[in-house]
C-alpha positions in Angstrom: 129.2 97.5 109.1 131.1 95.7 106.4 131.0 97.4 103.0 129.5 95.0 100.4 131.8 94.0 97.6 131.3 95.5 94.2 130.4 93.2 91.3 131.6 93.5 87.7 129.1 93.4 84.7 130.0 89.8 84.2 129.1 88.6 87.7 126.1 86.5 86.6 128.0 85.3 83.6 130.7 83.9 86.0 128.0 82.2 88.0 126.6 80.5 84.9 130.1 79.1 84.1 130.6 77.7 87.5 133.0 80.2 89.0 134.0 80.2 92.7 134.1 83.8 94.0 136.5 85.5 96.5 136.7 89.1 97.7 139.5 91.0 96.0 140.3 94.8 96.2 136.7 95.5 97.2 135.3 93.3 94.5 133.6 89.9 94.4 135.7 88.2 91.8 136.0 84.7 90.3 139.1 82.9 91.6 138.7 79.8 89.5 136.2 77.8 87.4 137.5 74.3 86.7 140.8 74.8 88.7 143.8 77.1 88.8 146.2 74.5 87.4 144.0 73.7 84.4 143.2 77.4 83.7 146.9 78.4 84.0 148.1 75.7 81.6 145.3 76.5 79.1 146.5 80.1 78.9 150.1 79.0 78.4 149.3 76.4 75.7 146.1 77.7 74.1 144.1 80.7 75.5 142.4 82.0 78.6 139.6 84.5 79.0 139.8 86.8 82.1 137.3 89.3 83.4 139.3 92.4 84.5 136.4 94.8 84.6 137.4 95.6 88.2 140.3 97.6 86.9 139.7 101.4 87.0 139.8 103.8 84.0 140.2 107.5 83.7 140.3 109.9 80.7 142.4 113.0 80.3 142.0 115.5 77.6 142.9 119.1 76.8 145.8 121.3 75.7 148.0 120.3 78.6 147.0 116.7 79.0 150.4 115.5 77.9 152.2 118.0 80.2 150.0 116.8 83.1 150.8 113.1 82.4 154.5 113.7 82.0 154.4 115.5 85.4 152.8 112.6 87.3 154.2 109.6 85.4 157.8 108.3 85.5 157.8 107.2 81.9 157.9 109.7 78.9 154.5 110.4 77.4 155.2 113.3 75.0 156.6 111.0 72.3 153.8 108.4 72.6 152.0 108.1 69.3 148.3 108.0 68.9 147.2 104.4 68.9 150.1 103.3 71.2 150.1 102.4 74.9 152.9 102.7 77.5 153.5 101.2 80.9 154.4 103.7 83.6 154.4 104.4 87.3 152.9 107.1 89.5 155.3 107.9 92.3 155.2 109.9 95.5 157.8 112.6 96.1 159.9 110.1 98.1 160.0 107.7 95.2 157.5 105.2 96.6 155.0 103.8 94.1 151.4 105.2 94.2 150.4 102.8 91.4 151.6 101.3 88.1 149.3 102.0 85.2 149.0 101.8 81.4 148.5 105.0 79.4 146.7 104.8 76.0 147.0 107.8 73.7 143.6 108.0 72.0 144.1 111.4 70.3 146.6 114.3 70.0 145.3 115.7 73.3 143.4 112.7 74.8 144.4 109.7 76.8 142.8 106.6 78.5 144.4 105.4 81.7 144.1 101.9 83.1 144.4 101.8 86.9 144.8 98.9 89.4 141.4 97.9 90.9 142.2 98.3 94.6 144.1 101.6 94.0 141.4 103.2 91.8 139.8 105.5 94.4 143.1 106.7 95.7 144.5 107.1 92.2 141.5 109.2 91.1 141.8 111.5 94.1 145.6 111.8 93.6 145.5 112.4 89.9 142.5 114.8 89.9 144.3 116.9 92.6 147.4 117.3 90.4 145.4 117.8 87.2 144.0 121.1 88.6 147.4 122.7 87.9 147.1 122.1 84.2 144.8 123.1 81.4 143.2 119.7 81.0 140.1 117.8 81.9 140.4 114.7 84.1 137.5 112.3 84.7 136.9 109.0 86.4 135.6 106.8 83.6 135.6 103.4 85.4 131.8 103.1 85.1 132.0 103.5 81.3 134.0 100.3 80.7 134.0 96.6 81.1 137.3 95.0 80.4 138.1 91.4 79.1 141.6 90.0 78.6 142.1 87.2 76.0 145.6 85.8 76.6 147.6 82.9 75.2 149.3 81.6 72.0 145.9 81.1 70.3 144.4 84.4 71.5 145.0 86.4 68.3 143.6 83.6 66.2 140.5 83.5 68.3 140.0 87.3 68.2 140.5 87.3 64.5 137.5 85.0 64.0 135.3 87.9 65.4 137.0 90.7 63.5 135.9 92.3 60.2 137.8 91.0 57.2 139.2 94.5 56.6 141.1 94.4 59.9 144.1 92.1 60.6 144.5 92.0 64.4 147.7 90.0 63.9 149.3 93.2 62.5 148.5 95.2 65.6 152.0 95.8 67.3 152.6 95.0 70.9 151.4 97.9 73.2 149.3 99.3 70.4 145.5 99.3 70.1 142.7 99.7 67.5 139.1 100.9 67.9 137.1 98.1 66.3 133.7 96.4 66.0 133.9 92.8 67.3 130.8 90.6 67.3 128.7 93.7 66.9 130.2 95.6 69.8 132.4 98.7 69.5 135.5 98.5 71.6 139.2 99.4 72.1 141.3 96.3 71.5 144.8 96.6 73.0 147.6 94.2 72.4 148.7 94.2 76.0 148.3 91.7 78.9 149.4 90.5 82.3 150.3 86.8 81.7 153.6 86.8 79.7 151.6 85.6 76.7 150.4 87.3 73.5 146.8 88.5 73.4 144.4 91.4 73.7 142.6 93.4 76.4 139.2 94.7 75.3 137.5 97.8 76.6 133.8 97.9 75.9 130.4 99.0 77.3 129.4 97.1 80.4 126.1 96.1 79.0 127.8 94.4 76.1 130.4 92.5 78.1 128.5 89.2 78.7 127.4 88.8 75.1 131.0 89.5 73.9 132.4 87.0 76.4 130.0 84.3 75.1 131.1 85.2 71.5 134.8 84.8 72.5 134.2 81.4 74.2 132.3 80.1 71.2 135.0 81.4 68.8 137.7 79.7 70.8 135.9 76.5 71.8 137.8 74.3 69.3 141.1 76.0 70.2 141.1 75.2 73.9 139.9 78.6 75.2 138.9 78.5 78.9 137.4 81.1 81.3 140.1 81.8 83.9 140.0 83.4 87.4 142.2 85.4 89.6 144.1 82.4 90.8 145.5 81.6 87.3 146.0 85.4 86.7 148.3 85.6 89.7 150.4 82.4 89.0 150.8 83.5 85.4 152.0 87.0 86.2 154.4 85.6 88.8 155.9 83.0 86.4 156.4 85.9 83.9 158.0 88.1 86.5 155.4 90.9 86.3 154.9 93.0 89.4 151.7 93.1 91.5 151.0 96.3 93.4 151.4 95.7 97.2 153.9 93.0 96.5 156.8 93.7 94.1 156.0 97.5 94.1 154.4 99.6 96.8 154.9 102.9 98.7 157.9 101.1 100.4 159.3 99.5 97.2 160.5 101.9 94.5 160.7 101.2 90.8 164.5 101.1 91.1 164.3 98.4 93.7 161.8 96.5 91.6 164.0 96.5 88.5 161.6 98.9 86.6 164.2 101.5 86.0 163.5 101.2 82.2 160.1 102.8 82.9 161.7 105.7 84.8 163.0 108.5 82.5 165.1 110.7 84.8 166.2 112.9 81.9 162.6 113.8 81.0 162.2 117.6 80.4 160.5 119.2 83.4 161.0 116.2 85.6 158.2 114.4 87.4 156.9 113.7 90.9 159.5 111.6 92.7 162.2 112.3 90.2 164.8 113.7 92.6 164.4 110.8 95.1 164.7 108.2 92.3 167.7 109.9 90.8 169.4 109.9 94.2 168.6 106.2 94.6 170.0 105.4 91.2 173.2 107.3 92.1 173.7 105.6 95.4 172.3 102.2 94.4 169.2 100.7 95.9 169.6 99.3 99.4 167.5 96.3 98.5 166.4 94.7 95.2 163.5 92.5 94.1 164.6 89.1 92.9 162.7 86.0 91.6 163.4 82.5 92.6 162.5 78.8 92.3 162.5 76.4 95.2 163.7 72.8 94.7 161.2 71.6 97.3 157.5 71.0 97.6 156.9 73.7 100.3 155.8 77.2 99.2 157.4 80.4 100.5 154.6 82.9 101.3 154.6 86.7 101.5 156.4 88.2 104.5 158.4 85.1 105.3 162.0 86.0 106.3 164.9 85.5 103.9 168.2 84.7 105.6 171.8 84.4 104.9 174.2 82.6 107.3 171.5 82.8 109.9 170.9 86.5 109.6 167.8 88.2 108.1 168.5 89.9 104.8 165.1 90.3 103.2 161.5 89.0 103.0 159.3 87.1 100.6 157.0 89.3 98.5 155.0 86.7 96.5 154.9 82.9 96.4 153.0 80.1 94.7 153.4 76.8 92.8 154.3 77.1 89.1 151.9 74.9 87.2 154.4 74.7 84.3 157.4 73.7 86.5 155.4 71.9 89.2 157.7 73.7 91.7 157.3 76.6 94.1 158.3 80.0 92.7 158.3 83.5 94.1 159.8 86.9 94.5 161.7 88.5 97.4 163.1 91.8 98.5 166.8 91.2 99.4 169.5 93.5 100.7 171.9 94.6 97.9 174.9 93.6 100.0 173.8 90.0 100.2 173.1 89.9 96.5 176.5 91.4 95.6 178.2 89.0 97.9 176.4 86.1 96.1 175.5 84.9 99.6 173.5 81.7 99.9 169.9 82.6 100.7 167.3 80.6 102.5 163.7 80.9 103.6 162.3 79.1 106.6 159.1 77.2 105.8 157.5 75.1 108.5 160.8 74.8 110.4 163.0 74.0 107.4 165.5 76.3 105.9 165.0 76.0 102.1 167.5 77.4 99.7 166.3 80.1 97.3 167.6 79.4 93.8 167.5 82.8 92.1 166.2 82.8 88.5 165.5 85.3 85.8 161.9 85.5 84.6 160.1 84.1 82.8 160.6 81.4 85.4 158.8 78.7 83.5 161.2 78.8 80.5 164.8 77.6 80.3 167.4 80.3 81.0 
């Protein structure tokens, strides 16, 4: 029997706003409202509102909470200040990625973790198993939170309209957060996001999510704010060069291959799970690397299509879509290091045509 998809607290809200739903990571999620292109461009030029309540959350607290997180995370957490957030990865002993997460330090001995939706059950089991070795409490808190993302160049202005006059949200630094009352709802407002634009992610009680979403839409109506679905979320993150688990990172693609070495602190005291494998990969150099590209063609390269050089396979496509800002296909690929170092011409076969991959540095929608 097929397991029914889960629904976020905003499911009915999406329906009222004309959303079209798709299954995603075990959830029934809005893929678009008025159209992916329109929603994408609204986020780049004004603001977009996304329901990301399908993401998982966990809380960690106790005397060894920091020690535990430094043991399971690739990035350093001991020096993370209260009120700050940090991107990090969870890795297996062989260096493969279990998940990429954001860690929020909510107190001297307490943290909130944001987990990828499809990985949440596995992450909770994996993390809780390792937490048993430490003097800390670990709890799945996913049911405690709804999460909304407000992204775009007008996002801070919109959020400020709902904030108390005593709080200046524009002064909240990137990857920092405040606990605040917005439109009568207490929440954690984090200056993070997954679009390549400025903005906030709001963590609040599920029963207050729909009312808050309405307040945000009303506050941003004259500034071009639009509700946005998963379609725009994916094209925005790919333009920005941000990884999606199962595509640019996975159990088979390490942080070093993915170009995320900046989030891997090999010199961290005590080490971490996967440290030795990743150190060996850094020393030898990764066999393949994740690259981003633009196609000067109308055809789109899709995941798992073969990347070739001189007629020989040298990699595969990881993600592909059309950039609404460039009006051209863009994507990412995993390519053998030897081909990249040789600056070999790369092609992908799409419907019988060998199309050249023009490698580009993200953000793909902005001039180099």
